[in-house]
C-alpha positions in Angstrom: 116.2 81.9 136.3 119.1 84.2 136.9 120.0 87.4 134.7 116.1 88.8 134.5 116.7 92.1 135.7 116.8 95.7 135.4 119.5 98.4 136.2 119.5 99.2 139.8 118.5 102.8 139.1 115.7 101.9 137.0 112.4 103.4 138.2 109.6 101.1 139.7 106.3 102.8 140.5 105.1 102.2 144.3 102.1 103.9 146.2 104.6 106.8 147.3 105.9 107.4 143.5 108.7 106.4 141.8 111.7 104.4 143.2 115.1 102.9 142.1 114.6 99.3 141.8 117.9 99.1 143.4 116.4 100.4 146.7 113.4 98.2 147.2 113.4 95.6 150.0 111.3 92.5 150.5 108.0 93.7 152.0 108.1 96.9 150.1 104.8 97.7 148.0 105.2 98.5 144.2 102.2 99.0 141.8 100.7 95.8 139.8 99.0 95.4 136.4 95.4 96.2 138.2 96.7 99.5 139.5 96.7 98.2 143.1 99.6 97.7 145.6 101.6 94.4 145.6 104.3 93.6 148.0 108.1 92.6 146.7 108.6 89.0 147.8 112.4 88.7 146.9 115.2 90.8 145.9 118.2 89.3 143.8 121.4 91.2 142.9 122.3 90.2 139.7 125.8 91.8 139.0 126.9 93.3 135.8 124.4 92.4 132.7 124.4 93.2 129.3 121.3 95.5 128.6 118.8 96.5 126.0 116.7 99.8 125.8 113.2 98.6 124.9 111.0 101.5 123.4 107.5 101.3 122.8 105.5 103.2 120.1 104.1 106.2 122.5 107.5 107.2 123.3 107.9 105.3 126.7 111.4 103.4 127.1 112.9 101.3 129.8 116.5 99.6 130.0 116.4 95.6 130.7 118.8 92.6 130.6 118.7 90.6 127.5 116.9 87.7 129.5 114.4 89.8 131.2 111.1 88.7 130.8 108.2 90.4 128.8 104.6 89.5 128.5 103.6 90.1 124.9 101.3 89.0 121.9 101.3 89.0 118.7 97.9 90.9 117.9 94.6 91.5 119.6 92.8 88.3 120.2 96.0 86.3 120.1 97.2 84.7 123.5 100.1 86.2 125.7 103.4 84.7 125.8 106.1 85.2 128.3 109.4 86.1 126.2 113.0 87.2 127.0 114.2 90.4 125.8 116.6 88.8 123.1 113.8 86.7 121.7 111.9 90.0 121.0 114.6 91.2 118.6 113.6 91.9 115.0 110.8 93.3 113.1 107.8 91.7 114.7 105.3 94.3 116.2 104.8 92.8 119.7 101.9 94.2 121.9 102.5 94.8 125.3 99.8 94.7 128.1 98.0 97.6 129.3 97.2 98.6 133.3 93.6 96.8 133.6 92.4 99.5 135.7 94.1 103.3 137.2 96.7 103.2 139.6 95.3 103.8 142.8 97.6 106.3 144.9 96.2 107.0 148.4 93.7 109.9 148.7 95.6 113.4 149.5 94.0 116.7 150.2 94.3 119.5 147.4 94.1 123.3 147.8 92.0 123.5 144.7 89.0 121.8 142.8 90.9 119.5 139.9 88.7 120.1 137.2 89.0 123.9 137.7 92.8 123.8 137.9 92.7 121.6 134.9 90.7 124.2 133.1 93.4 127.1 134.3 96.4 125.0 133.3 95.0 124.2 129.9 93.8 127.6 129.4 97.1 128.9 127.7 97.4 132.1 129.7 100.0 133.2 131.9 99.5 133.1 135.9 100.1 136.3 137.2 101.9 136.5 141.0 99.3 135.9 143.6 98.4 138.7 146.1 95.7 138.0 148.7 92.3 136.2 148.9 91.3 132.7 148.0 89.4 133.4 144.8 89.8 134.3 141.3 90.6 138.0 140.7 89.5 138.4 136.9 91.3 138.3 134.1 93.1 140.9 131.9 94.5 140.7 128.5 96.4 137.7 128.0 97.0 136.9 131.8 94.9 135.6 134.8 95.1 136.7 138.4 94.6 133.8 140.8 95.5 133.9 144.6 96.5 131.7 147.2 95.6 128.0 146.0 98.1 128.5 142.9 100.8 130.0 145.2 100.5 127.1 147.3 100.9 124.9 144.3 104.2 126.7 142.9 102.1 127.8 139.9 101.9 131.5 140.6 103.8 133.8 138.1 104.3 130.9 135.9 104.2 131.9 132.3 101.9 129.4 129.6 105.2 128.1 128.7 106.5 126.5 132.3 102.9 125.5 133.8 102.9 122.1 135.1 100.7 119.5 137.0 101.5 119.8 140.6 102.9 116.5 142.1 99.7 116.2 144.7 97.6 116.0 141.7 99.3 113.5 139.4 99.7 111.4 142.5 96.1 111.1 143.9 93.3 109.0 143.6 91.9 107.9 140.0 89.1 110.3 140.6 90.9 113.4 141.1 93.2 112.7 138.3 90.4 111.9 136.0 88.8 115.3 136.8 92.1 116.8 136.4 92.4 115.6 132.9 88.8 116.5 132.2 89.4 120.0 132.8 92.7 120.1 130.8 90.7 118.6 127.7 87.8 121.0 128.1 90.3 123.9 128.3 92.9 122.8 125.5 91.4 119.7 123.7 89.7 119.0 120.4 88.1 115.9 119.2 89.3 113.7 116.3 87.7 110.4 115.0 90.3 108.3 117.0 89.9 110.3 120.3 91.0 113.8 122.0 93.8 116.0 121.0 95.5 118.1 123.7 97.7 121.1 123.1 100.1 123.1 125.0 102.6 125.6 124.8 104.4 123.9 127.9 107.0 121.1 127.6 106.6 120.2 131.2 102.8 120.3 131.1 102.5 118.0 127.9 104.9 115.5 129.8 102.5 115.6 132.6 99.8 115.0 130.9 101.5 112.1 129.4 102.0 110.6 132.6 98.4 111.5 133.7 96.8 109.5 131.0 99.3 106.4 131.4 98.4 106.2 135.1 94.9 106.1 133.9 95.5 102.9 131.9 95.6 104.9 128.8 98.2 106.0 126.0 99.4 109.4 124.5 101.1 109.8 121.4 103.2 113.1 120.8 102.6 114.5 117.2 105.5 114.4 114.9 104.5 117.6 113.7 103.8 119.7 116.4 106.0 119.3 119.6 103.4 119.6 122.2 100.5 118.1 120.5 99.1 114.7 122.3 96.8 112.2 120.8 95.0 110.3 123.7 93.5 107.2 123.9 91.7 106.4 127.0 90.5 103.2 128.5 86.9 102.1 126.6 88.5 102.8 123.4 90.9 100.1 123.5 94.2 101.8 124.0 97.5 99.9 122.9 101.1 100.0 123.4 103.4 97.9 120.9 107.2 97.5 121.3 108.8 100.2 118.5 112.4 99.0 118.8 114.9 97.4 121.0 118.5 98.6 121.0 121.7 97.4 123.0 122.5 99.8 125.7 126.0 98.5 127.2 126.1 96.9 130.5 124.9 98.1 133.9 124.9 96.7 137.4 121.3 95.0 137.9 119.0 93.5 140.3 115.4 91.3 139.9 112.7 91.6 142.1 109.9 89.1 142.5 106.5 90.5 143.2 103.3 88.7 144.8 101.0 89.8 142.0 99.1 86.6 140.5 100.5 87.9 136.9 103.9 88.8 138.5 103.8 92.3 136.4 104.6 95.4 138.1 104.8 99.1 136.6 108.3 100.3 135.8 109.3 103.5 133.7 106.8 104.9 131.4 104.2 103.2 132.9 105.5 99.7 131.1 104.2 96.7 132.6 107.2 93.7 133.0 108.0 91.1 135.5 110.5 88.5 136.4 108.9 85.4 137.4 107.7 82.7 134.9 103.8 81.6 135.6 101.9 78.5 134.3 105.2 77.1 133.7 107.2 73.4 134.4 110.9 74.0 135.1 113.5 71.6 135.6 116.8 72.1 137.6 119.4 69.1 136.4 122.6 68.4 138.1 121.4 70.5 141.2 123.9 69.0 143.5 126.4 71.6 141.7 124.2 74.4 143.0 125.3 76.1 145.9 122.9 76.8 149.0 122.3 80.3 148.1 121.6 79.5 144.1 119.3 76.7 145.3 117.3 79.1 147.4 117.2 81.8 144.6 115.9 79.4 142.2 113.0 78.1 144.2 111.9 81.3 145.5 111.3 82.4 141.9 108.5 79.7 141.5 105.6 81.5 139.7 101.7 81.0 140.1 100.4 77.9 138.7 104.0 76.5 138.0 106.0 73.4 139.0 109.9 72.7 139.8 111.5 69.4 139.3 114.8 69.6 140.7 117.2 66.5 140.1 120.9 65.6 141.3 123.0 63.0 142.6 124.8 64.0 146.1 127.4 61.4 145.4 128.8 63.6 142.6 129.3 67.1 143.6 131.6 69.1 141.8 132.0 72.3 143.7 134.8 74.5 144.9 136.2 73.3 148.2 134.1 74.6 151.3 131.1 75.3 149.1 128.0 73.3 150.3 125.9 71.6 147.8 122.5 73.3 147.6 120.8 69.7 147.0 122.1 68.5 150.4 121.1 71.5 152.6 117.6 71.9 150.8 116.1 68.5 152.0 117.2 69.7 155.7 115.3 73.0 155.2 112.4 71.7 153.1 111.5 68.6 154.6 108.0 68.1 155.8 106.7 71.3 153.9 103.5 70.7 152.1 103.6 70.3 148.4 107.2 69.7 148.5 108.0 65.9 147.7 111.5 64.3 147.9 112.0 61.0 145.8 115.3 59.7 146.6 116.5 57.0 144.1 118.5 54.0 145.4 120.8 51.6 143.7 117.9 49.4 142.5 116.5 52.2 140.3 119.8 53.0 138.5 119.5 51.5 135.1 123.2 51.1 134.1 125.6 48.7 134.1 125.6 46.4 137.2 128.5 48.1 138.6 127.0 51.3 138.9 124.4 49.8 141.5 127.3 48.4 143.7 129.0 52.0 143.1 126.3 53.6 144.6 125.8 51.5 147.5 129.5 51.8 148.6 128.9 55.7 148.3 126.2 55.4 150.3 128.0 53.3 153.1 131.1 55.6 153.0 128.9 58.7 153.5 127.1 57.0 156.3 130.2 56.1 158.1 131.4 59.6 157.5 128.4 61.3 159.0 128.7 58.8 162.1 132.6 59.5 162.6 132.1 63.2 162.4 130.9 63.8 166.2 133.9 61.8 167.3 136.4 63.8 165.5 134.8 67.0 167.0 134.9 65.7 170.2 138.6 64.4 169.9 139.4 67.9 168.6 138.0 69.3 171.5 140.1 67.3 173.8 143.4 68.1 172.4 142.8 71.9 173.1 144.9 73.2 175.9 
């Protein structure tokens, strides 16, 4: 299960906004595929890894290790599959999952009605510096004069080419974000056969509208002919995202996280959904006596929903560096008695090999028992020899 990771500076969506995955700790909240917060159950540093940049057909992209896991399918109606980045290389047009509900950020007070703000931002006029009062002061030529609310939002004096969506609206309830988008589309949108089209003269506003649409569970495609024109697909019209390309991106220090969401998905850069844990899987770890205690813990805590793990090994054949404790030995002491965990200990009678093998296994068993019995005495004798 090692290696499934993202670079430590990759951004992950949380209820408080975007955070670097390398900053997350167990207990922190991230956003799941249903738009709701889900806690981080594990954080596992992975060291330097080979990474790729995965880009979707709507312009989003994110970095991940070659063994990182993605939920994909071959087309509408096909079953979802979990594959590694390196398994997705090629010309196949894999579909990616979408948010099943809008991201639910905590409600925050706003100084202006979101629909009205959307109309003003989409109007395409310059915003004059504010003077006094709290209400629109009328329009003059190609400008509009508005007062206190826009000054509070940092929009006063902005030109049509530099307007943007204030962060307090981008990270607010779905209702506020939807009302804002409706105002933007009513002011600067047109209707096409496939859905609404939005036009603006501001690069930053274009990018904010893309983020707004994605956070609501939709997609926005930038026009190839016109830089600041977006074709928008909202929930209800079956928006979809597909992998456009996967390209090598060198190496980077990486980390992986485990989340509590039932489907193990969380939102990363571009509102893409990805995960690290195998669900509905049957996993076998063989020769487990040669895993360290930390490796054993890391492996077992990656168990996904509806999955089973079988760990096999022979504690008489440990081949680890001197001083390294076998994870298979330690795990028996730590997990014995926990429900849904069962230990099956095989004896010499279970060995189907040459008869001598049974005798050898019994001999090692007697030796281990003798060593274990003598260890307390050896400790006591060392204590007596101390000055």
